[in-house]
N, C-alpha and C positions, 0 to 999 in steps of 0.2 A: 499535024502528024498523027497524034494519037486520038484526036477528037474527043478529049475528056475535059471536064471542067477543072479549074484549079483546085477546087475543093475535093474532087475525087482523086486527083493525082496527089494532093497532100495526104490524104487518108491512106492511100496505097503506100506512100514513102514514109508515113509516119512522122510528118513534120507539119507545121502550121502552114496556112494559106499565105501568111505574111512571109514565110521562108521562100515559098515557091515564087511569090511576086519579087522578092529580092533577087533570086537566081535569074529570073526572066529579065529584070531590069539591069542586071550586071552590078548591082550594089554589093552583092555578096557572091562568093563562088562556093559551090558545094565542095565539101572536103571528105576524105576518108571513104567509108563505104558508100555513102550517098553519091559521090563522084563516080565510083565504079559502077554503081547500079545505073546511073544515068548514061554513062558511056555505053553500057551493055544494051540498054533500051534503044539508044540511038543507033547502034549497029544492027539490032534485031528487035524492031518494034513489037513483033508478036509476042515477045516474052512479057510485055506489060500485062497481058490478060492473065497469064499465069501468076504473076506477082499480085495483081489485084484480087484474085480468087483466095488468097491467103490472109 
């Protein structure tokens, strides 16, 4: 969908690569603000580039 690496996505989200792997494998679910940001990115993938720029 976004065509970014786990490391790039982790840096943008301010979490570890292990956290991203846990979310992807369904071992953990994102909570709080992370869940809201992920839902927003899912609904509007273009917003990711704005987030990654900061």
